[in-house]
Every structure is written in C-alpha cells, then in structure tokens.
KOLVEX-440641 format. One record per atom (N, C-alpha, C): x, z, y; residue in one letter. Coordinates in pm, whole numbers, padded with zeros to 5 digits, always signed. Layout:
! KOLVEX-440641
XZYA
...
***
This chain:
! KOLVEX-440641
-01374+00494-01083X
-01321+00400-00985X
-01234+00296-01055X
-01246+00172-01011X
-01169+00064-01074X
-01044+00034-00992X
-00939-00006-01062X
-00814-00046-00998X
-00802-00197-00997X
-00746-00250-00889X
-00711-00391-00879X
-00559-00400-00886X
-00507-00470-00985X
-00362-00482-01004X
-00316-00620-00958X
-00236-00624-00853X
-00182-00750-00801X
-00063-00789-00887X
-00072-00906-00951X
+00029-00941-01050X
+00049-01092-01057X
+00177-01133-01054X
+00212-01274-01073X
+00197-01315-01218X
+00161-01440-01240X
+00149-01490-01377X
+00277-01473-01457X
+00391-01483-01389X
+00520-01476-01458X
+00562-01333-01492X
+00497-01235-01431X
+00538-01095-01451X
+00455-01028-01560X
+00471-01078-01683X
+00392-01026-01794X
+00433-00884-01833X
+00562-00852-01820X
+00607-00716-01855X
+00546-00614-01760X
+00539-00650-01633X
+00480-00557-01536X
+00331-00536-01562X
+00262-00643-01599X
+00120-00628-01626X
+00097-00544-01751X
+00183-00562-01851X
+00172-00480-01971X
+00195-00332-01938X
+00292-00307-01850X
+00320-00170-01805X
+00197-00111-01737X
+00135-00186-01647X
+00018-00136-01576X
-00100-00115-01671X
-00120-00207-01763X
-00232-00193-01857X
-00217-00066-01940X
-00094-00039-01986X
-00071+00082-02067X
-00089+00207-01982X
-00036+00205-01859X
-00044+00321-01771X
-00189+00352-01735X
-00263+00252-01694X
-00400+00274-01649X
-00491+00313-01766X
-00466+00256-01881X
-00544+00295-02000X
-00518+00441-02035X
-00392+00484-02026X
-00359+00623-02056X
-00424+00718-01956X
-00440+00673-01833X
-00505+00755-01729X
-00658+00748-01736X
-00710+00660-01819X
-00854+00644-01830X
-00917+00571-01714X
-00839+00482-01648X
-00889+00409-01534X
-00919+00264-01570X
-01039+00219-01537X
-01073+00078-01555X
-00994-00005-01455X
-00964-00128-01491X
-00886-00212-01399X
-00917-00358-01422X
-00883-00436-01322X
-00884-00580-01337X
-00759-00638-01272X
-00713-00746-01325X
-00593-00812-01273X
-00633-00908-01161X
-00558-00902-01050X
-00577-00995-00940X
-00454-01084-00934X
-00472-01211-00958X
-00357-01302-00961X
-00292-01308-00823X
-00163-01276-00819X
-00091-01274-00693X
-00069-01416-00641X
-00071-01431-00510X
-00039-01560-00448X
+00110-01587-00461X
+00145-01712-00452X
+00285-01755-00451X
+00305-01846-00331X
+00430-01874-00293X
+00451-01969-00183X
+00382-02103-00206X
+00371-02144-00333X
+00308-02272-00363X
+00156-02269-00351X
+00096-02150-00359X
-00051-02141-00355X
-00103-02082-00224X
-00016-02067-00125X
-00058-02007+00001X
-00169-02089+00068X
-00264-02018+00124X
-00369-02081+00204X
-00396-01993+00325X
-00362-02042+00447X
-00306-02174+00479X
-00163-02186+00430X
-00112-02311+00421X
+00025-02331+00372X
+00129-02267+00462X
+00250-02251+00410X
+00354-02174+00477X
+00392-02231+00613X
+00371-02360+00636X
+00409-02419+00765X
+00296-02414+00868X
+00186-02346+00835X
+00073-02337+00929X
+00108-02242+01043X
+00050-02267+01160X
+00076-02185+01278X
+00037-02039+01255X
-00060-02016+01171X
-00107-01880+01143X
+00008-01785+01111X
+00107-01833+01035X
+00213-01747+00985X
+00317-01711+01091X
+00305-01764+01211X
+00401-01731+01317X
+00352-01615+01404X
+00245-01548+01363X
+00182-01449+01450X
+00236-01309+01442X
+00334-01282+01354X
+00383-01145+01342X
+00503-01119+01431X
+00570-01004+01412X
+00680-00962+01499X
+00810-01038+01474X
+00822-01100+01360X
+00938-01183+01325X
+00891-01289+01228X
+00970-01396+01208X
+00931-01494+01107X
+00926-01431+00968X
+00826-01466+00892X
+00807-01411+00758X
+00871-01500+00653X
+00932-01438+00553X
+00972-01511+00433X
+00847-01562+00364X
+00860-01670+00288X
+00744-01721+00216X
+00696-01621+00112X
+00788-01546+00051X
+00746-01444-00045X
+00670-01331+00025X
+00706-01301+00150X
+00632-01200+00227X
+00493-01251+00262X
+00483-01380+00295X
+00352-01439+00319X
+00264-01425+00194X
+00324-01454+00078X
+00249-01449-00047X
+00204-01306-00078X
+00291-01209-00053X
+00253-01070-00078X
+00137-01029+00013X
+00144-01066+00141X
+00034-01037+00232X
-00094-01105+00185X
-00085-01233+00148X
-00204-01306+00103X
-00266-01241-00020X
-00182-01185-00107X
-00232-01118-00227X
-00312-00994-00190X
-00258-00914-00097X
-00332-00796-00054X
-00460-00836+00018X
-00453-00942+00096X
-00574-00985+00168X
-00683-01029+00070X
-00641-01090-00041X
-00738-01126-00145X
-00801-01000-00204X
-00723-00894-00219X
-00779-00768-00267X
-00881-00713-00167X
-00849-00722-00037X
-00942-00674+00065X
-01073-00753+00061X
-01062-00884+00039X
-01182-00967+00029X
-01268-00924-00090X
-01202-00893-00200X
-01275-00848-00320X
-01347-00717-00291X
-01280-00623-00226X
-01339-00492-00199X
-01449-00501-00094X
-01430-00586+00006X
-01525-00596+00116X
-01664-00639+00071X
-01672-00710-00038X
-01801-00757-00088X
-01870-00657-00178X
-01803-00547-00210X
-01860-00447-00299X
-01922-00331-00225X
-01953-00226-00299X
-02018-00109-00242X
-01939+00020-00268X
-01826+00009-00337X
-01750+00129-00375X
-01602+00108-00345X
-01527+00217-00327X
-01383+00203-00306X
-01314+00156-00434X
-01197+00095-00417X
-01115+00053-00530X
-00971+00093-00503X
-00896+00112-00611X
-00754+00145-00604X
-00675+00015-00611X
-00599-00016-00507X
-00517-00136-00503X
-00376-00099-00546X
-00324-00170-00646X
-00192-00142-00700X
-00106-00267-00702X
+00016-00255-00652X
+00117-00354-00686X
+00165-00322-00827X
+00215-00423-00897X
+00237-00403-01040X
+00360-00321-01075X
+00429-00266-00974X
+00542-00176-01000X
+00514-00035-00950X
+00386+00002-00939X
+00348+00135-00894X
+00339+00230-01013X
+00405+00343-01002X
+00400+00447-01104X
+00304+00556-01057X
+00207+00592-01141X
+00103+00687-01104X
+00121+00819-01177X
+00091+00928-01108X
+00104+01063-01164X
-00012+01094-01258X
+00007+01192-01345X
-00101+01227-01439X
-00232+01267-01372X
-00227+01327-01254X
-00349+01374-01189X
-00423+01270-01108X
-00382+01144-01119X
-00442+01040-01034X
-00593+01026-01056X
-00635+01021-01182X
-00778+01000-01210X
-00862+01113-01153X
-00814+01237-01165X
-00889+01351-01110X
-00900+01340-00958X
-00791+01300-00893X
-00793+01284-00748X
-00895+01177-00707X
-00894+01065-00776X
-00987+00957-00742X
-01132+01003-00757X
-01158+01082-00861X
-01294+01131-00882X
-01336+01224-00768X
-01243+01301-00716X
-01277+01395-00608X
-01302+01323-00476X
-01227+01219-00448X
-01239+01157-00316X
-01343+01045-00311X
-01381+00990-00425X
-01474+00876-00425X
-01603+00902-00348X
-01664+01021-00359X
-01791+01041-00288X
-01777+01089-00144X
-01655+01109-00096X
-01637+01163+00039X
-01676+01059+00144X
-01736+01106+00252X
-01780+01017+00359X
-01675+01009+00468X
-01682+00902+00547X
-01598+00889+00665X
-01454+00854+00638X
-01425+00795+00524X
-01288+00758+00487X
-01283+00607+00464X
-01180+00544+00517X
-01160+00400+00496X
-01045+00371+00399X
-00945+00459+00396X
-00819+00426+00329X
-00745+00554+00295X
-00692+00562+00174X
-00605+00672+00133X
-00482+00613+00065X
-00364+00647+00115X
-00244+00605+00045X
-00201+00715-00052X
-00167+00675-00174X
-00119+00769-00275X
+00032+00779-00276X
+00098+00693-00201X
+00241+00666-00218X
+00330+00742-00121X
+00453+00766-00164X
+00559+00810-00075X
+00683+00725-00103X
+00763+00701+00004X
+00887+00626-00011X
+01004+00697+00059X
+00993+00829+00074X
+01104+00906+00129X
+01118+00899+00279X
+01018+00853+00350X
+01020+00851+00496X
+00913+00946+00548X
+00945+01014+00657X
+00849+01107+00714X
+00726+01033+00769X
+00612+01098+00758X
+00487+01042+00806X
+00423+01140+00904X
+00350+01086+00999X
+00278+01171+01094X
+00141+01201+01033X
+00123+01328+00995X
-00001+01369+00928X
-00057+01493+00994X
-00184+01520+00966X
-00248+01640+01019X
-00183+01765+00960X
-00177+01871+01039X
-00122+01997+00990X
-00213+02059+00884X
-00341+02038+00898X
-00437+02095+00803X
-00478+01991+00700X
-00492+02036+00577X
-00535+01947+00469X
-00687+01930+00474X
-00734+01826+00408X
-00878+01803+00395X
-00938+01919+00315X
-01056+01967+00352X
-01114+02082+00281X
-01159+02052+00138X
-01178+01924+00105X
-01233+01892-00026X
-01136+01824-00121X
-01014+01794-00075X
-00919+01722-00160X
-00778+01744-00107X
-00676+01736-00195X
-00537+01756-00151X
-00483+01633-00077X
-00521+01621+00048X
-00476+01509+00130X
-00483+01550+00276X
-00412+01476+00360X
-00408+01502+00503X
-00441+01375+00579X
-00500+01393+00696X
-00526+01278+00782X
-00392+01212+00815X
-00384+01083+00797X
-00262+01007+00820X
-00273+00938+00955X
-00186+00979+01049X
-00191+00922+01183X
-00089+00809+01200X
+00026+00818+01133X
+00125+00712+01144X
+00210+00706+01018X
+00204+00592+00951X
+00290+00566+00836X
+00390+00461+00879X
+00491+00437+00794X
+00595+00340+00829X
+00610+00231+00725X
+00579+00262+00600X
+00603+00164+00495X
+00524+00201+00372X
+00503+00104+00283X
+00439+00132+00156X
+00299+00074+00142X
+00281-00014+00043X
+00148-00069+00013X
+00132-00086-00138X
+00201-00001-00215X
+00201-00018-00361X
+00083+00048-00428X
+00024+00151-00363X
-00086+00224-00427X
-00174+00287-00320X
-00291+00232-00299X
-00381+00287-00197X
-00525+00262-00236X
-00611+00352-00192X
-00755+00336-00208X
-00809+00273-00081X
-00906+00185-00101X
-00967+00118+00014X
-01118+00110-00006X
-01189+00152+00096X
-01335+00145+00096X
-01379+00011+00154X
-01500-00036+00121X
-01546-00166+00174X
-01542-00175+00326X
-01580-00069+00395X
-01575-00074+00541X
-01433-00091+00591X
-01339-00023+00527X
-01198-00039+00563X
-01147-00178+00535X
-01191-00234+00423X
-01150-00370+00389X
-01199-00471+00492X
-01321-00452+00538X
-01374-00544+00639X
-01296-00532+00771X
-01255-00410+00806X
-01174-00393+00927X
-01040-00465+00913X
-00977-00455+00798X
-00848-00520+00776X
-00863-00672+00779X
-00970-00722+00722X
-00992-00867+00723X
-01010-00918+00866X
-01082-00843+00946X
-01101-00885+01085X
-00970-00879+01162X
-00890-00774+01138X
-00762-00759+01207X
-00667-00874+01174X
-00676-00928+01054X
-00581-01031+01010X
-00642-01171+01009X
-00757-01185+01070X
-00822-01317+01072X
-00735-01420+01144X
-00668-01377+01251X
-00585-01469+01328X
-00437-01435+01326X
-00402-01319+01270X
-00263-01276+01275X
-00224-01206+01145X
-00118-01252+01077X
-00075-01191+00952X
+00027-01080+00978X
+00103-01045+00876X
+00211-00947+00888X
+00257-00907+00751X
+00356-00822+00744X
+00388-00760+00616X
+00267-00677+00574X
+00236-00677+00446X
+00116-00608+00400X
+00118-00461+00440X
+00231-00393+00419X
+00234-00251+00454X
+00232-00230+00605X
+00294-00321+00680X
+00293-00309+00826X
+00151-00323+00880X
+00072-00410+00822X
-00067-00427+00865X
-00145-00297+00842X
-00126-00236+00725X
-00194-00111+00696X
-00149+00000+00792X
-00019+00006+00818X
+00034+00112+00903X
-00013+00099+01048X
-00039-00023+01091X
-00079-00047+01230X
-00229-00051+01251X
-00305-00031+01144X
-00451-00040+01153X
-00507+00094+01199X
-00494+00123+01328X
-00534+00253+01381X
-00686+00271+01386X
-00759+00165+01363X
-00904+00180+01358X
-00952+00228+01221X
-00862+00238+01124X
-00899+00291+00994X
-00896+00444+00996X
-00987+00505+00923X
-00977+00648+00893X
-00888+00660+00771X
-00758+00681+00796X
-00658+00680+00690X
-00615+00821+00654X
-00585+00839+00524X
-00545+00968+00471X
-00425+00951+00377X
-00354+01061+00356X
-00236+01062+00270X
-00253+01168+00161X
-00244+01126+00035X
-00244+01224-00074X
-00120+01312-00060X
-00139+01443-00068X
-00027+01537-00052X
-00046+01653-00148X
+00039+01658-00253X
+00156+01574-00279X
+00118+01432-00317X
+00216+01342-00305X
+00193+01202-00335X
+00173+01183-00486X
+00089+01087-00519X
+00056+01061-00659X
+00114+00929-00708X
+00195+00862-00627X
+00251+00733-00667X
+00386+00710-00601X
+00473+00645-00675X
+00597+00591-00621X
+00614+00452-00681X
+00692+00368-00614X
+00729+00242-00676X
+00844+00266-00771X
+00856+00179-00871X
+00958+00200-00973X
+01099+00198-00915X
+01120+00128-00802X
+01254+00127-00744X
+01291+00261-00682X
+01194+00355-00675X
+01220+00489-00624X
+01245+00591-00736X
+01236+00547-00859X
+01250+00641-00970X
+01383+00715-00967X
+01492+00641-00949X
+01625+00703-00952X
+01637+00812-00847X
+01577+00793-00731X
+01585+00893-00624X
+01519+01024-00663X
+01431+01019-00764X
+01361+01139-00809X
+01404+01180-00950X
+01517+01127-00994X
+01570+01165-01124X
+01493+01110-01242X
+01423+00999-01222X
+01344+00938-01328X
+01404+00805-01369X
+01380+00766-01492X
+01429+00638-01543X
+01315+00536-01542X
+01327+00427-01466X
+01218+00329-01464X
+01201+00264-01601X
+01077+00243-01643X
+01054+00188-01776X
+01077+00038-01787X
+01077-00032-01674X
+01100-00177-01675X
+01187-00210-01555X
+01253-00329-01554X
+01334-00369-01438X
+01251-00377-01311X
+01318-00359-01196X
+01245-00347-01069X
+01291-00444-00962X
+01356-00553-00998X
+01405-00648-00897X
+01287-00709-00822X
+01304-00727-00690X
+01198-00781-00605X
+01227-00927-00570X
+01125-01011-00579X
+01141-01151-00540X
+01162-01164-00390X
+01101-01073-00311X
+01117-01078-00166X
+01262-01055-00127X
+01326-00959-00193X
+01465-00929-00160X
+01561-01042-00192X
+01522-01131-00281X
+01610-01243-00319X
+01600-01360-00222X
+01498-01362-00137X
+01480-01472-00043X
+01541-01437+00091X
+01622-01524+00144X
+01684-01500+00274X
+01578-01507+00384X
+01598-01427+00488X
+01508-01435+00602X
+01525-01568+00673X
+01417-01620+00730X
+01430-01744+00808X
+01531-01726+00921X
+01599-01833+00954X
+01703-01826+01055X
+01653-01821+01198X
+01524-01841+01217X
+01469-01839+01353X
+01477-01699+01413X
+01482-01695+01545X
+01486-01567+01614X
+01354-01492+01598X
+01364-01360+01599X
+01244-01279+01595X
+01172-01287+01730X
+01063-01217+01742X
+00983-01218+01864X
+00997-01080+01928X
+01100-01057+02012X
+01133-00922+02058X
+01023-00854+02137X
+00945-00929+02215X
+00841-00866+02293X
+00730-00811+02202X
+00700-00883+02096X
+00599-00833+02001X
+00650-00707+01932X
+00777-00708+01893X
+00836-00592+01828X
+00835-00473+01922X
+00872-00494+02046X
+00873-00387+02144X
+00733-00330+02165X
+00635-00418+02175X
+00498-00373+02195X
+00451-00286+02077X
+00490-00325+01956X
+00452-00248+01838X
+00517-00111+01839X
+00645-00105+01881X
+00715+00023+01886X
+00654+00115+01991X
+00618+00058+02107X
+00555+00138+02213X
+00421+00193+02163X
+00349+00108+02094X
+00219+00150+02042X
+00233+00267+01944X
+00335+00260+01858X
+00359+00370+01764X
+00398+00497+01838X
+00482+00483+01942X
+00523+00600+02018X
+00406+00668+02086X
+00320+00589+02147X
+00201+00644+02213X
+00112+00714+02110X
+00099+00652+01994X
+00018+00710+01887X
+00070+00849+01849X
+00200+00859+01832X
+00259+00987+01790X
+00243+01093+01898X
+00267+01058+02023X
+00254+01154+02131X
+00110+01205+02143X
+00016+01114+02123X
-00125+01151+02138X
-00171+01246+02028X
-00107+01238+01911X
-00154+01316+01796X
-00072+01442+01769X
+00041+01459+01838X
+00131+01569+01806X
+00068+01708+01813X
-00025+01738+01904X
-00078+01874+01907X
-00134+01922+01773X
-00198+01835+01697X
-00255+01876+01569X
-00189+01811+01450X
-00072+01751+01472X
-00008+01678+01364X
+00140+01713+01357X
+00205+01670+01251X
+00348+01693+01233X
+00407+01579+01152X
+00536+01554+01175X
+00607+01457+01094X
+00653+01528+00968X
+00599+01485+00855X
+00620+01555+00728X
+00673+01458+00623X
+00769+01504+00545X
+00816+01429+00430X
+00724+01461+00313X
+00646+01364+00271X
+00551+01384+00163X
+00624+01368+00029X
+00630+01474-00049X
+00701+01470-00177X
+00607+01424-00288X
+00661+01362-00392X
+00577+01330-00508X
+00531+01459-00576X
+00420+01455-00642X
+00372+01569-00717X
+00476+01611-00821X
+00493+01741-00844X
+00595+01786-00939X
+00580+01732-01080X
+00458+01697-01119X
+00440+01647-01256X
+00457+01496-01267X
+00519+01432-01164X
+00546+01289-01174X
+00634+01256-01296X
+00718+01353-01336X
+00803+01331-01453X
+00722+01314-01580X
+00596+01355-01577X
+00508+01338-01695X
+00415+01218-01679X
+00446+01130-01584X
+00362+01012-01565X
+00351+00932-01694X
+00230+00891-01731X
+00215+00817-01857X
+00285+00682-01857X
+00319+00631-01739X
+00388+00503-01735X
+00536+00511-01765X
+00592+00633-01771X
+00734+00647-01801X
+00758+00637-01952X
+00873+00583-01987X
+00908+00574-02129X
+00928+00715-02184X
+00886+00740-02307X
+00903+00873-02366X
+01050+00903-02390X
***
C-alpha cells in the first residue's frame, strides 16, 4: 500500500522525517504538495468557504483543500492509500496492519490515530484485524486509510460545503469507518503526553492564525451536535465510548530519534 504525504514546500524537515520513517517501515510513498492560502481554489473570499459551522481560517481552508486533493487522487485509483499529514508518527506494526486490511471488503475508511478523546466504537473487534467499527469520532485527520469508494463519497459530500478536514471525516456517516485498536499513529504534538520526545518541532501554522472576527453560525453548530447525539443514541446497544490507546510499542517507532 502506498502512502500520500501532505507536505508544504517550506516544511523540508517534516518531509525528511516522513521519508525516513516510511522507508524504515518499508512503505512506498509519494509527496502531495499541500495547498496554501495563496493557492486556494476557489480563492479564500469565495462563497464556498462560508458553508461550515463557523468561519474558517485561511490555513484551515488550505488544510481541507490539501486533504480534498488526496481524496481526488485516491478516487481515481483502484486501491486504498494511507493519507498522512507530515507530523504523523507511525508505530512499528503499521505495515503489517496495512497488509492485513488492504484486501478486506466493505470498508471505506480506517483511522490509525488517537488524540486522547473517547470515540464511539463497536464493542466487538473485527474478526480479521485489530480494529473496531467507528461510529463517532471527534477529531484527527493525521493518519487514515481511504478506499476509492470512500474518497468518492467524501468528494460528493464536500462538493458544495467545506469544513475542517477532520470534522468532515467525523461527520461522514455514510462511510464504513473503522478505528485501529490499539492506535498505530499519533501526531508529534501528542508525544509528550505519552512520554515520548518528538524528533522535530511541532508548531502548527493553523494555531498561529487568529480566527476570523465574524460570528459563527449557531444553528449549523446546533444541528451538527444534535446529529452526533442521535448517532450515539442509535448505536449505543452495540457500541461504547472508548479511549483508544496507542500501541505499547509506539516507543519503538522508527520515526523517533534514537
């Protein structure tokens, strides 16, 4: 399975980190040039960008556009691909997991990541791989597998309405989504929480940009919250809110400094 690494031209250290990590894991990869506020299409002042629950920062627009470009790349193919933001740290067992799940049928999306928030997942694991059906996630788009059918669903969902990249994934209830359990990826900004030392700096460009001063869209936000609540109530008989922990061997991740 090939990985797509979303990377800005200016983030050469992050790309070098990913190249070394993926090579050590034996995973083929290609770099996907990340969008920037200057290269957005449509441009940042287009009506399209007003369609989410609150006004988006231009850096958030660019991050979403970058993921959407990855979905376009996958949608035209015939096999799943691993989508990575360039600050994703992968566990040693990632390649074996990808090999096990690649031939499975009926799957659109698998997230490898955890960010310390509980997720609504099936009580029973998949019979063929260490993962659970994911009914409701809250955040995270740094490391996920996407099948062509799933990519086409995401493209259709976002044809007229954007969003934060992870929020779009979390709200895509038409996807057959799964969660690796234990998790096989964390972002580098989560290293300290797990007693690990990040190998490169982890400052985010999104965090440095102030939110637009315009008011949010409260009715849209409320509708999204109601939708999540209904989703959870409907799935509770066979599901549970579970804190997905990283795999214990994350400390041996090849991307960590020796």
